[in-house]
C-alpha positions in Angstrom: 0.0 0.0 0.0 1.1 3.5 -0.8 -0.7 6.6 0.6 -0.4 9.8 -1.4 -0.2 12.7 1.0 -1.4 16.2 -0.2 1.8 17.9 -1.3 2.9 21.4 -0.6 1.3 23.3 -3.5 3.0 26.6 -3.0 4.2 29.4 -0.8 2.4 29.5 2.5 -0.5 27.3 1.5 -1.5 24.9 4.2 -4.6 23.2 2.7 -6.6 22.5 -0.4 -10.2 21.7 -1.1 -11.1 18.6 -3.1 -13.1 19.9 -6.1 -13.7 16.5 -7.8 -12.2 13.1 -8.0 -10.9 12.0 -11.4 -10.7 8.3 -10.2 -12.8 6.0 -8.1 -12.1 3.0 -5.8 -11.1 0.0 -7.9 -9.6 2.1 -10.7 -6.2 1.0 -11.9 -3.8 3.9 -12.3 -0.3 4.5 -13.7 2.3 6.8 -12.5 1.3 10.4 -13.3 -2.4 9.6 -13.8 -4.5 12.7 -12.7 -6.5 11.6 -9.7 -8.1 14.7 -8.3 -8.8 18.3 -9.0 -8.2 20.5 -6.0 -8.6 24.2 -5.3 -6.1 26.2 -3.2 -6.2 29.8 -2.2 -4.4 30.6 -5.5 -5.7 28.3 -8.2 -7.4 25.1 -9.3 -5.0 22.3 -10.2 -5.0 18.7 -11.2 -2.9 16.4 -9.0 -1.1 13.4 -10.7 -0.5 10.3 -8.7 3.1 9.4 -7.9 2.2 5.7 -7.5 1.0 2.9 -9.8 -1.6 0.5 -8.6 -5.3 0.1 -7.7 -7.2 2.9 -5.9 -8.0 1.5 -2.5 -9.4 4.5 -0.7 -10.3 8.2 -1.4 -9.7 10.3 1.7 -12.6 12.8 1.5 -15.6 13.8 -0.5 -15.7 16.7 -3.0 -15.8 19.9 -0.9 -13.6 18.4 1.8 -10.6 20.6 2.9 -7.4 18.5 3.3 -4.4 19.9 5.1 -1.0 19.7 3.5 0.7 16.4 4.5 -2.6 14.6 5.2 -3.7 11.5 3.2 -5.4 12.2 -0.1 -5.6 8.7 -1.7 -4.4 5.2 -0.9 -3.1 3.1 -3.8 -2.7 -0.7 -3.5 0.5 -2.3 -4.8 0.3 -3.3 -8.4 0.9 -6.7 -9.8 4.7 -7.3 -10.2 4.5 -8.2 -13.9 2.2 -5.3 -14.8 4.4 -2.9 -12.8 7.4 -4.0 -14.9 5.5 -3.2 -18.0 4.7 0.2 -16.6 8.3 0.7 -15.7 9.4 -0.1 -19.3 6.8 2.2 -20.7 7.9 5.1 -18.5 6.0 8.3 -17.7 8.1 10.5 -19.9 9.0 12.8 -17.1 12.1 13.6 -15.1 10.2 14.6 -12.0 7.8 11.7 -11.2 4.3 13.0 -10.4 4.6 16.5 -11.7 5.1 18.4 -14.9 3.4 15.7 -16.9 2.6 16.3 -20.5 -1.1 15.9 -21.7 -0.3 12.7 -23.5 0.8 11.0 -20.3 -2.3 12.0 -18.4 -4.4 9.1 -19.5 -4.4 6.1 -17.2 -2.9 2.9 -18.5 -5.1 0.1 -17.1 -3.8 -3.2 -15.8 -5.7 -6.3 -14.4 -3.9 -8.0 -11.5 -2.6 -11.5 -12.5 -4.6 -14.3 -11.0 -2.5 -16.5 -8.8 -1.2 -19.6 -10.5 -2.2 -18.4 -13.9 0.2 -17.1 -16.6 -1.7 -14.8 -18.9 0.1 -13.0 -21.8 0.0 -9.2 -21.5 -1.9 -9.0 -24.8 -4.8 -11.0 -23.4 -5.2 -8.7 -20.4 -7.2 -6.1 -22.3 -9.2 -3.9 -20.0 -11.2 -0.9 -21.4 -9.5 2.4 -20.4 -11.3 4.8 -18.1 -12.2 7.7 -20.3 -10.4 10.8 -19.2 -12.3 13.9 -20.4 -10.4 16.1 -22.8 -10.7 19.6 -21.3 -8.2 22.4 -21.6 -10.0 25.5 -20.4 -10.1 25.9 -16.6 -13.3 28.0 -17.1 -15.0 25.1 -18.7 -14.0 22.9 -15.8 -15.3 25.4 -13.3 -18.6 25.8 -15.2 -19.0 22.0 -15.1 -18.1 21.8 -11.5 -20.4 24.5 -10.4 -23.3 22.9 -12.3 -22.3 19.4 -11.2 -21.9 18.1 -14.8 -19.8 15.0 -15.1 -17.3 15.8 -17.9 -16.6 12.1 -18.4 -20.1 11.7 -19.7 -19.8 14.4 -22.3 -18.7 14.1 -25.9 -16.7 17.1 -27.0 -17.6 19.1 -30.1 -14.3 20.8 -30.4 -11.2 19.6 -32.3 -10.2 16.0 -31.6 -13.1 15.7 -29.2 -12.2 18.7 -27.0 -14.9 19.6 -24.5 -15.8 23.2 -24.9 -18.1 25.6 -23.1 -21.1 25.0 -25.4 -20.9 21.2 -24.6 -21.3 21.9 -20.8 -24.0 24.5 -21.4 -26.0 22.0 -23.5 -25.7 19.4 -20.8 -27.1 21.9 -18.3 -29.9 22.9 -20.6 -31.0 19.3 -21.1 -31.7 18.8 -17.4 -35.5 18.5 -16.9 -36.0 19.2 -13.2 -34.2 21.9 -11.2 -32.7 20.9 -7.9 -35.2 21.5 -5.0 -34.3 24.4 -2.7 -34.5 23.3 1.0 -36.8 25.4 3.2 -34.9 26.7 6.2 -36.5 27.7 9.4 -36.6 31.5 9.8 -34.1 32.8 12.4 -35.5 34.6 15.4 -33.6 37.9 14.8 -34.6 38.8 11.3 -37.7 36.7 10.8 -36.5 35.8 7.3 -35.7 32.3 6.0 -32.2 31.7 4.7 -32.0 31.4 0.9 -28.8 29.4 0.8 -25.5 28.7 2.6 -22.3 28.5 0.5 -19.1 27.1 2.1 -16.2 29.4 1.7 -13.7 28.1 -0.9 -10.0 28.0 -0.1 -9.6 31.1 -2.3 -12.3 33.0 -0.5 -10.8 32.0 2.9 -7.4 33.3 1.9 -8.9 36.6 0.7 -10.9 37.0 3.9 -7.8 36.3 6.1 -5.7 38.8 4.2 -8.2 41.6 4.3 -9.1 41.0 7.9 -5.5 41.0 8.9 -5.0 44.3 6.9 -7.9 46.0 8.7 -6.7 44.6 12.1 -3.0 45.5 11.9 -2.7 48.5 9.6 -3.6 52.1 10.8 -4.6 53.2 7.3 -5.3 56.7 6.1 -6.8 57.8 2.7 -6.1 60.9 0.6 -7.4 61.6 -2.9 -7.4 64.2 -5.7 -9.4 65.0 -8.8 -7.2 64.9 -11.9 -7.5 66.3 -15.4 -6.4 63.3 -17.5 -7.2 64.9 -20.9 -3.5 65.1 -21.9 -3.0 61.5 -20.8 -5.8 60.3 -23.1 -4.4 62.4 -25.9 -1.0 60.9 -25.4 -2.5 57.4 -25.5 -4.2 58.2 -28.8 -1.0 59.7 -30.3 0.9 56.5 -29.7 -1.5 54.5 -31.9 -0.7 53.8 -35.5 -2.1 51.7 -38.3 0.3 48.9 -37.5 0.9 49.4 -33.8 -1.8 49.8 -31.1 0.8 51.3 -28.8 0.9 50.9 -25.0 -2.4 50.8 -23.2 -3.7 53.4 -20.8 -3.0 51.2 -17.8 0.6 50.8 -18.9 1.0 54.6 -19.0 -0.5 54.9 -15.5 1.7 52.1 -14.2 4.8 53.9 -15.6 4.0 57.0 -13.6 3.2 55.0 -10.4 6.5 53.2 -10.6 8.4 56.5 -11.0 6.5 57.8 -8.0 7.5 54.9 -5.9 11.2 55.3 -6.8 10.9 58.9 -5.7 9.0 58.0 -2.5 10.2 54.5 -1.5 8.5 54.7 1.9 5.3 53.5 0.1 7.1 50.5 -1.5 7.9 48.3 1.4 6.5 46.6 4.5 6.6 46.8 8.3 8.7 44.2 10.1 6.7 44.1 13.4 9.0 41.6 15.0 12.1 43.7 14.6 10.2 47.0 14.7 11.7 48.1 11.4 10.4 49.9 8.3 11.7 48.0 5.2 11.9 49.5 1.7 12.4 47.4 -1.4 15.2 48.0 -3.9 12.9 47.8 -7.0 9.2 47.6 -7.6 6.9 44.6 -8.3 3.7 46.4 -9.3 0.6 44.5 -8.3 -2.5 45.0 -10.5 -5.9 44.2 -9.0 -7.9 42.1 -11.5 -11.4 40.7 -11.2 -11.8 37.1 -12.4 -14.5 34.4 -12.2 -12.8 33.1 -9.0 -12.7 36.5 -7.4 -10.3 39.4 -7.0 -6.6 38.5 -7.6 -3.6 40.8 -7.6 -0.8 39.5 -9.9 2.3 41.6 -10.0 4.6 42.8 -12.8 8.0 41.7 -11.4 10.8 44.2 -11.9 8.4 46.8 -13.1 11.1 49.5 -12.4 13.3 48.0 -15.1 10.7 47.9 -17.9 9.9 50.4 -20.5 6.3 51.5 -21.0 5.9 49.1 -23.9 7.5 46.4 -21.7 5.0 47.1 -18.9 2.2 47.0 -21.5 3.2 43.5 -22.7 3.5 42.2 -19.2 0.2 43.6 -18.1 -1.5 42.0 -21.1 0.1 38.7 -20.3 -0.9 38.7 -16.7 -4.4 39.8 -17.5 -4.8 36.8 -19.9 -3.3 34.4 -17.4 -5.7 35.7 -14.7 -8.7 35.3 -17.0 -7.6 31.7 -17.8 -6.8 30.8 -14.2 -3.1 30.2 -15.0 -1.3 32.7 -12.8 1.6 31.3 -10.8 1.8 31.6 -7.1 4.9 33.7 -7.5 3.0 36.2 -9.7 0.2 36.3 -7.1 2.4 36.9 -4.1 5.4 39.0 -5.1 3.8 42.4 -5.3 5.2 45.4 -3.4 2.6 48.0 -4.2 -0.9 47.7 -5.8 -2.5 49.8 -8.6 -6.3 49.3 -8.7 -8.1 50.5 -11.8 -11.6 50.2 -10.3 -12.8 52.8 -12.9 -13.2 49.8 -15.2 -16.3 49.0 -13.1 -17.8 52.4 -13.8 -17.1 53.9 -10.3 -15.4 57.1 -9.4 -13.8 56.2 -6.0 -13.3 53.5 -3.5 -12.0 53.1 0.1 -9.7 50.3 -0.8 -8.1 47.9 1.6 -4.3 47.6 1.6 -3.1 44.2 0.3 -1.2 43.0 3.4 1.8 43.1 3.9 2.1 45.9 1.5 1.7 49.4 2.9 -0.2 51.3 0.2 -2.6 51.0 -2.7 -3.5 53.5 -5.4 -7.0 53.5 -7.0 -8.0 55.1 -10.3 -11.6 55.9 -10.9 -13.4 56.1 -14.2 -12.4 58.8 -16.7 -15.4 60.8 -17.8 -16.2 64.2 -19.3 -16.8 66.9 -16.7 -16.7 70.7 -16.4 -13.3 72.0 -15.4 -11.8 75.4 -15.1 -8.8 75.8 -17.5 -7.0 79.2 -17.6 -9.9 80.9 -15.9 -12.5 79.5 -18.4 -14.9 76.6 -18.1 -14.2 73.7 -20.3 -15.2 70.0 -20.7 -12.2 67.8 -19.7 -11.5 64.1 -19.1 -11.5 63.9 -15.3 -10.6 61.0 -13.0 -10.1 60.6 -9.3 -6.9 59.2 -7.7 -7.2 57.7 -4.2 -4.3 56.6 -2.1 -4.7 54.4 0.9 -1.5 54.2 3.0 -0.1 52.7 6.2 0.4 55.6 8.6 3.2 53.8 10.3 5.5 54.1 7.3 5.0 57.8 6.6 2.9 60.9 7.4 0.4 62.7 5.3 3.0 64.9 3.7 4.9 62.0 2.0 1.7 60.4 0.9 0.3 63.6 -0.5 3.6 64.3 -2.3 3.5 60.8 -4.0 -0.1 61.3 -5.0 0.6 64.8 -6.4 3.5 63.4 -8.3 1.3 60.8 -10.0 -1.5 63.4 -10.6 0.9 65.8 -12.2 2.2 63.1 -14.5 -1.4 62.3 -15.5 -2.0 66.0 -16.3 1.2 66.6 -18.1 2.5 63.2 -19.3 4.8 64.6 -22.0 6.8 66.6 -19.4 6.8 63.6 -17.0 8.3 61.3 -19.6 11.0 63.8 -20.3 12.1 63.5 -16.7 11.9 59.7 -16.4 
């Protein structure tokens, strides 16, 4: 018997939630066969089995949270002859159990040899368990949330690939909706509960981080209205027929990075154990992004060393990875300061919560036409609001205001700002 313990899936993660089992008791698995889909605070991943043999026990139902180092699945010892066949076949990987290519993900079935009987390997033909061909994590999530068994679907995509429309069709073909249980009304509100939803590992991590931020950080907020007309004009001037130019967020990021290099107090953390204020030598710029799983903050590593076009390319890559659920844990945890473009949600301002252990976050509201006085005359300009939330332990209001004003001035006169960068 071999018991596969839940491995350490990344920095600081202590548990994972079982999303779905990809095998059942009695299944014969090879080395590197995907056995379970689990959700951590960072992502949803498939776990390959490091052992070959017969599944003897699954330690937990879907929805169960398993601590790192605790049993996930027990695998019985394989038949010696079958195991030698598997050894000769090989998994095609250097690191057993991880980094497997898609072609090695399908289980190679074996039937244990009956004692006293010699059966040629060719005669031991057992139908393979069908592993669903799904690439998109969004399709997996849609199926999981709707409790659609992907193994029962036939994909309409290339080479049988299961795509979104296949899952949506399976959902639509259901005749009866699931009954909603009636819950007794609580005594305080007099209203019945509509539903209870267990917190996922991701939501638990978000809640813990935000609660710690509110509990530990004496935060203060300062804001300013900004005329971003020149910034919009600069963005348009960088476009051409063959080059879309850097995006607006990349231009904003460039000015924020420059501001942090000028005011490094806002680019660090508080070492409470040693009672020291730490400043980083460089900027990893976090960018708040809303995804189907919730709010994530991937960071552009080494943002201080990138050009505006380099920032733009990295922002686009991180945005695509966030949308597809493919961000690495390093990308999700290495930020030193956060830029939050909540204007994309159509709002002007927000009392943001600092992403602990960072010490500041800058928010940008929507850019809209508003009346503004220019050279003593009323004009219609492109206005936005910048809002800086900072840890009052690292600096006073003067430093925070100076940083905010630096960024605001760059928004209002970007050509001059670029000349000085």
